[in-house]
VMD Tcl script that draws the C-alpha trace (Angstrom):
set ca {
  {0.08 0.17 0.17}
  {1.63 3.55 -1.12}
  {1.54 6.67 1.27}
  {-1.11 8.65 1.10}
  {-0.94 11.78 -1.19}
  {-0.82 14.25 1.20}
  {1.99 12.52 2.94}
  {5.64 14.02 2.29}
  {6.96 11.35 0.68}
  {4.85 11.55 -2.27}
  {5.38 15.25 -2.94}
  {9.06 15.28 -2.71}
  {11.89 13.01 -4.31}
  {14.49 12.16 -2.19}
  {16.01 9.71 -4.46}
  {17.43 11.12 -8.04}
  {17.81 7.61 -9.71}
  {15.06 5.60 -11.32}
  {14.18 2.34 -8.53}
  {13.48 0.80 -12.45}
  {16.30 -1.79 -13.14}
  {16.10 -0.84 -17.03}
  {15.87 2.65 -16.44}
  {19.34 2.63 -14.73}
  {20.82 0.43 -16.80}
  {19.89 3.08 -19.82}
  {21.34 5.90 -17.27}
  {24.34 4.30 -17.25}
  {24.62 3.67 -21.06}
  {24.20 7.82 -21.35}
  {26.45 8.11 -18.93}
  {28.94 9.25 -20.95}
  {27.44 11.14 -23.60}
  {25.28 12.78 -20.66}
  {28.90 13.78 -19.08}
  {30.25 14.92 -22.69}
  {27.09 16.94 -22.67}
  {27.78 18.63 -19.62}
  {30.47 19.73 -19.95}
  {30.05 21.60 -23.58}
  {26.77 23.35 -22.16}
  {29.28 24.23 -18.84}
  {30.87 26.55 -21.79}
  {28.06 27.21 -23.57}
  {25.74 28.36 -20.53}
  {29.32 31.36 -19.67}
  {27.75 32.65 -23.11}
  {23.98 32.67 -22.36}
  {24.98 34.95 -19.70}
  {26.85 37.31 -20.68}
  {24.48 37.76 -23.14}
  {21.09 37.71 -20.45}
  {23.38 40.14 -18.64}
  {24.44 42.70 -22.05}
  {21.24 43.24 -23.81}
  {18.65 44.95 -22.34}
  {15.43 43.00 -21.17}
  {13.02 43.17 -24.50}
  {10.96 40.99 -26.35}
  {14.99 39.90 -28.35}
  {16.59 39.85 -26.03}
  {14.06 36.65 -24.13}
  {13.75 35.63 -28.32}
  {17.62 34.98 -27.95}
  {18.24 33.79 -24.51}
  {15.17 31.56 -25.17}
  {16.90 29.88 -28.35}
  {20.54 29.44 -26.62}
  {18.94 27.63 -24.13}
  {17.22 24.85 -25.62}
  {21.11 24.02 -26.97}
  {21.42 23.84 -23.52}
  {18.82 21.33 -23.15}
  {16.07 23.59 -21.35}
  {12.75 23.63 -23.67}
  {9.83 26.16 -22.68}
  {6.40 25.73 -24.62}
  {3.40 28.43 -23.18}
  {-0.31 27.37 -23.57}
  {-3.09 29.89 -23.69}
  {-0.28 32.40 -24.24}
  {-3.53 35.12 -25.25}
  {-4.77 34.92 -21.93}
  {-1.56 36.77 -19.58}
  {-3.48 39.73 -19.48}
  {-0.92 43.37 -20.09}
  {-3.33 44.77 -16.71}
  {-1.96 41.59 -14.21}
  {0.60 43.40 -12.03}
  {1.59 39.41 -9.99}
  {1.47 36.71 -10.88}
  {0.98 33.80 -8.56}
  {2.73 29.75 -9.95}
  {3.19 26.23 -8.79}
  {7.13 25.56 -7.60}
  {9.14 22.72 -9.36}
  {12.84 23.37 -9.49}
  {15.21 26.66 -9.15}
  {14.55 27.97 -12.11}
  {11.12 28.26 -12.41}
  {11.21 32.08 -11.91}
  {14.05 31.88 -15.00}
  {12.18 29.71 -17.30}
  {8.66 32.14 -17.07}
  {11.18 35.86 -17.82}
  {12.07 33.87 -21.06}
  {7.90 34.37 -21.77}
  {7.02 37.89 -20.03}
  {8.83 39.99 -18.17}
  {8.84 39.62 -14.47}
  {10.76 39.93 -11.45}
  {10.61 37.24 -8.52}
  {12.33 38.74 -5.03}
  {14.48 37.00 -3.47}
  {13.15 35.29 -0.28}
  {16.19 33.50 0.64}
  {19.49 33.20 0.37}
  {22.94 36.21 0.77}
  {22.67 39.37 -1.28}
  {24.97 40.00 -3.38}
  {26.53 38.46 -7.35}
  {24.83 35.24 -6.83}
  {21.38 36.57 -5.73}
  {21.46 38.91 -8.67}
  {22.97 36.10 -11.25}
  {20.09 33.85 -11.17}
  {17.53 36.56 -11.48}
  {15.77 37.56 -8.57}
  {15.58 41.10 -7.44}
  {16.90 42.59 -4.31}
  {14.51 44.15 -1.77}
  {17.37 45.27 0.29}
  {17.24 44.79 4.29}
  {14.06 43.26 4.81}
  {13.27 42.48 8.54}
  {9.64 40.69 8.64}
  {6.85 39.55 5.94}
  {5.15 42.89 6.76}
  {7.63 44.77 5.65}
  {8.27 42.72 2.85}
  {4.62 43.01 1.58}
  {4.57 46.60 2.09}
  {8.07 46.73 -0.11}
  {6.04 44.90 -3.06}
  {2.93 46.91 -3.43}
  {5.13 49.76 -3.61}
  {7.03 48.31 -6.18}
  {3.62 47.15 -8.08}
  {2.39 50.63 -7.92}
  {5.01 52.13 -9.93}
  {3.40 51.45 -13.60}
  {7.00 51.28 -15.24}
  {7.66 48.23 -13.41}
  {7.53 44.61 -14.38}
  {4.56 42.31 -12.68}
  {5.92 40.36 -9.97}
  {5.94 36.84 -9.75}
  {5.82 34.86 -6.50}
  {5.51 31.14 -5.63}
  {3.65 31.39 -2.52}
  {4.10 27.66 -1.79}
  {7.38 28.79 -0.76}
  {9.14 25.72 -1.45}
  {9.42 23.22 -4.92}
  {8.20 20.17 -4.97}
  {7.84 17.45 -7.16}
  {4.84 18.60 -9.29}
  {3.12 15.02 -9.77}
  {0.92 14.60 -6.94}
  {-0.32 17.98 -5.19}
  {0.60 21.43 -4.23}
  {2.18 22.64 -0.77}
  {-0.55 25.59 1.64}
  {-0.34 28.41 -0.03}
  {1.19 31.09 1.71}
  {-2.00 34.48 2.50}
  {1.03 36.91 1.95}
  {1.39 36.73 -1.69}
  {-2.55 37.47 -1.96}
  {-2.58 40.60 0.30}
  {-0.40 42.92 -2.18}
  {-3.15 43.29 -4.83}
  {-7.06 42.25 -5.61}
  {-5.98 40.65 -8.88}
  {-3.64 38.09 -9.74}
  {-3.27 35.93 -12.70}
  {-2.42 32.02 -11.45}
  {0.14 30.34 -13.81}
  {0.71 26.29 -13.76}
  {4.02 25.12 -14.31}
  {4.21 21.30 -15.44}
  {8.64 20.18 -15.88}
  {9.11 16.65 -17.11}
  {13.03 15.41 -18.01}
  {13.90 11.70 -19.04}
  {16.06 9.02 -16.66}
  {16.44 11.30 -13.62}
  {14.38 13.46 -11.05}
  {12.66 16.81 -12.14}
  {14.75 18.19 -8.75}
  {15.16 16.35 -5.52}
  {14.24 17.11 -2.81}
  {17.76 18.44 -0.57}
  {19.42 19.46 -3.28}
  {21.77 23.04 -3.92}
  {20.84 24.94 -7.23}
  {24.41 24.12 -8.12}
  {23.58 20.45 -8.31}
  {20.47 20.84 -10.18}
  {22.06 22.99 -13.11}
  {24.48 20.04 -13.46}
  {22.23 17.70 -13.52}
  {20.19 20.15 -15.99}
  {23.06 20.07 -17.98}
  {23.51 16.23 -17.72}
  {20.44 15.19 -19.18}
  {19.43 14.99 -22.97}
  {16.33 17.94 -21.74}
  {14.29 19.26 -19.68}
  {10.57 20.46 -20.68}
  {8.57 23.31 -19.08}
  {5.38 23.45 -19.95}
  {4.03 26.87 -18.51}
  {0.33 27.60 -18.97}
  {-1.45 30.63 -18.21}
  {-4.60 30.87 -16.85}
  {-7.09 33.27 -16.48}
  {-6.97 36.27 -13.88}
  {-8.82 36.17 -10.77}
  {-9.93 39.09 -8.43}
  {-10.53 39.31 -4.84}
  {-14.29 38.34 -3.85}
  {-15.80 41.76 -1.67}
  {-14.92 41.00 1.90}
  {-12.53 38.36 1.18}
  {-10.07 37.23 3.43}
  {-6.39 37.05 2.35}
  {-6.66 33.67 3.76}
  {-9.26 32.24 1.63}
  {-7.81 33.73 -1.71}
  {-4.68 32.09 -1.74}
  {-6.98 28.89 -0.61}
  {-8.93 29.25 -4.47}
  {-6.60 29.65 -6.34}
  {-4.35 27.17 -4.92}
  {-7.51 24.87 -5.75}
  {-7.45 26.59 -9.29}
  {-4.10 26.21 -9.69}
  {-4.70 22.23 -8.11}
  {-7.43 21.57 -10.69}
  {-5.67 22.96 -13.86}
  {-2.65 20.40 -12.92}
  {-4.47 17.47 -12.16}
  {-2.57 17.16 -8.86}
  {-4.52 17.96 -4.87}
  {-5.13 21.36 -2.53}
  {-2.77 19.59 0.15}
  {-2.37 21.11 3.96}
  {1.51 20.89 4.18}
  {3.47 23.59 3.94}
  {7.24 24.56 3.83}
  {7.72 23.95 7.15}
  {5.98 20.21 7.58}
  {8.70 20.00 4.30}
  {11.32 21.92 6.97}
  {10.84 18.39 9.55}
  {10.38 15.76 7.06}
  {13.80 16.82 5.01}
  {15.32 16.98 8.85}
  {14.09 14.03 9.48}
  {14.83 11.96 5.38}
  {18.67 12.90 7.10}
  {18.41 11.59 10.06}
  {16.19 8.60 9.58}
  {18.35 4.94 7.70}
  {17.22 4.58 4.06}
  {15.00 1.66 4.18}
  {12.56 3.51 5.87}
  {11.75 5.83 3.18}
  {12.17 2.62 0.27}
  {9.88 3.02 -2.56}
  {6.28 1.75 -1.93}
  {6.48 -1.27 -3.88}
  {9.41 -2.30 -1.18}
  {8.02 -0.30 1.48}
  {5.32 -3.45 2.64}
  {8.09 -5.45 3.11}
  {11.09 -2.91 4.68}
  {8.89 -0.84 7.24}
  {6.23 -3.63 7.99}
  {6.86 -4.69 11.75}
  {7.17 -7.97 12.25}
  {5.34 -10.74 14.04}
  {7.75 -10.00 17.18}
  {9.33 -13.40 19.27}
  {8.77 -10.61 22.45}
  {5.60 -11.11 21.62}
  {5.32 -14.77 22.79}
  {7.66 -14.60 25.89}
  {10.62 -15.32 23.47}
  {13.23 -12.67 23.07}
  {13.03 -9.34 23.28}
  {11.06 -6.77 20.58}
  {12.94 -6.47 16.87}
  {14.68 -2.51 16.53}
  {11.71 -2.11 13.61}
  {8.90 -3.34 16.71}
  {10.60 -0.48 19.34}
  {10.43 2.66 16.88}
  {7.28 1.57 15.57}
  {5.53 0.73 19.37}
  {6.99 4.18 20.59}
  {5.25 5.92 17.75}
  {2.20 4.17 18.11}
  {2.17 5.21 21.73}
  {3.15 8.77 21.13}
  {-0.14 8.59 18.63}
  {-2.23 6.90 21.20}
  {-1.66 9.99 24.00}
  {-2.48 12.65 20.86}
  {-5.90 10.39 19.76}
  {-6.43 8.25 22.96}
  {-10.19 7.01 21.45}
  {-7.81 5.28 18.53}
  {-6.85 2.08 19.64}
  {-3.62 0.84 18.72}
  {-3.79 -1.66 16.65}
  {-4.98 1.08 13.90}
  {-2.76 2.91 15.22}
  {0.30 0.56 14.13}
  {-0.95 -0.84 10.92}
  {-1.23 2.74 10.09}
  {2.02 3.54 11.34}
  {3.28 0.56 8.95}
  {2.74 2.36 5.72}
  {3.43 6.65 6.80}
  {6.32 5.75 9.20}
  {5.48 9.23 10.36}
  {3.37 10.28 12.98}
  {2.20 13.54 12.52}
  {1.28 11.54 9.02}
  {-1.11 9.02 10.92}
  {-2.51 11.71 13.11}
  {-3.54 13.58 9.45}
  {-4.83 10.00 8.43}
  {-6.63 9.40 11.74}
  {-7.86 12.85 11.73}
  {-9.22 13.24 7.97}
  {-11.31 9.27 8.08}
  {-8.42 7.77 5.87}
  {-8.67 4.93 8.52}
  {-11.11 2.69 9.26}
  {-11.31 3.27 13.54}
  {-11.32 -0.10 15.64}
  {-13.34 -0.34 18.76}
  {-10.53 0.53 21.73}
  {-11.71 -3.42 23.40}
  {-11.16 -4.77 19.61}
  {-7.47 -3.47 20.00}
  {-5.43 -7.16 20.49}
  {-3.41 -7.72 24.45}
  {-3.04 -3.88 24.52}
  {-0.72 -4.64 27.33}
  {2.09 -6.35 25.19}
  {1.98 -2.96 23.27}
  {3.64 -0.76 25.76}
  {7.67 0.24 24.55}
  {8.89 -0.75 27.35}
  {7.46 -0.46 31.78}
  {10.40 3.18 32.00}
  {7.50 4.51 29.74}
  {4.70 5.97 30.95}
  {1.08 4.82 29.44}
  {-1.16 7.27 27.49}
  {-4.61 7.32 30.07}
  {-7.13 6.11 27.41}
  {-10.83 7.98 28.72}
  {-11.83 5.09 29.75}
  {-9.11 5.00 32.61}
  {-10.50 8.51 33.66}
  {-13.79 9.77 32.43}
  {-14.55 12.27 34.37}
  {-10.88 14.34 32.43}
  {-12.08 13.24 29.45}
  {-15.53 14.87 29.63}
  {-14.47 17.72 30.71}
  {-11.57 19.08 28.91}
  {-12.01 17.03 25.56}
  {-11.95 19.41 22.41}
  {-15.11 20.36 20.67}
  {-15.57 19.22 17.09}
  {-16.08 22.64 16.79}
  {-11.75 22.46 16.41}
  {-12.86 20.85 12.53}
  {-15.92 23.53 11.61}
  {-17.58 23.81 8.30}
  {-15.99 26.60 7.05}
  {-13.06 26.71 4.27}
  {-10.26 28.27 6.55}
  {-10.68 26.61 10.27}
  {-11.48 23.28 7.39}
  {-7.53 23.98 6.26}
  {-6.05 25.19 9.29}
  {-2.66 23.42 9.29}
  {-1.21 19.84 10.64}
  {0.97 21.44 13.36}
  {-2.53 23.72 14.86}
  {-4.36 21.04 15.26}
  {-2.02 18.70 16.50}
  {-0.76 21.32 19.16}
  {-4.67 21.71 20.51}
  {-4.31 17.91 19.90}
  {-1.40 18.17 23.03}
  {-2.66 19.70 25.21}
  {-5.70 18.15 24.98}
  {-3.73 15.22 26.28}
  {-1.55 16.50 28.61}
  {-4.81 18.47 30.70}
  {-6.27 14.88 30.36}
  {-3.26 12.94 32.23}
  {-2.57 15.94 34.32}
  {-6.40 15.93 35.64}
  {-6.44 11.71 35.88}
  {-3.18 12.31 38.28}
  {-5.28 14.98 40.73}
  {-7.50 12.05 40.72}
}
mol new
graphics top color blue
foreach p $ca { graphics top sphere $p radius 0.5 }
foreach p [lrange $ca 0 end-1] q [lrange $ca 1 end] { graphics top cylinder $p $q radius 0.2 }
display resetview
């Protein structure tokens, strides 16, 4: 069983090379040709950079640079260019690679502000616009409002996901600040394809991605212009962002998730500190990550490391969701290997719940005697009835329904702590 589509494992590629043996063999045979192309394109790429710096921003410059980029293996296609509105001052696009802003800039004049990284030559050479010292998001929005108020400036190109995905499964939750600049934006749907290797790897630098772009035979960027979107009367920034996110997701044929750039950073941190087999492809994950029948359940020997890890994670989920049986939690953890993803699956109803009394021998599932067992609602009915969060936390409003996983998790953790304190006093 594959991880849920909304899990970080599906949105970001952790491995560059394919798992298929035939593709690996083809990549090995292509490697000598790819190395030659890499060296040749490095030499040509220097000339492309010099030409783009020497020529002023114009239609002629964009045409020349676009032709030269095709020699580098970068092919840019666009659909429905007649939908591009000259009055639009803010473009909103999904984020796939480190070079999305440069690719769209080959089609129309636009500027992307540098949000991360050190200002200087590298930032300028990559095509970002420097805004100077910006201390907070409020100051950033004010600077961009002033920039957009000058009619002679090119439009802004913003990526509200704030982090790149693989572009195949879903969109990260859009930040609301890009939608507070103006009341009219134009969505731009971006898709990227290349043979043999992944389009981008989650934890890779822009230099590494550039070298792999020169190595592969070609990379195709497909840009689709969508009609402008206007803010509705009294529409908050969050709902405006959510509405545009849904429109882009439908256009791309992917999911609109509630994962954020912070969730990606947390996923990458966990990926760096977790053995590689725990993040194996879905086809082999069921053989690797599924908990085995341990001899300790029969009183023969200690738990295997995988069983201990699954049990500890199950206990963490149990403390947050005490009404869910440990058997249900362990079954989902065997597929996700992630506490946050399992909590999200249980909250969203993607996992069928079993009654607590049907959990097989819960005493055998405790990780160790040194750990404090989770306090269930049956052990402390008074605390459960007085402090259990109301279902209004998950209301029908679009904003509340799309609360981030982190916010819901913090509320449930607070409930679990209150539950335990009241039971200890009793």
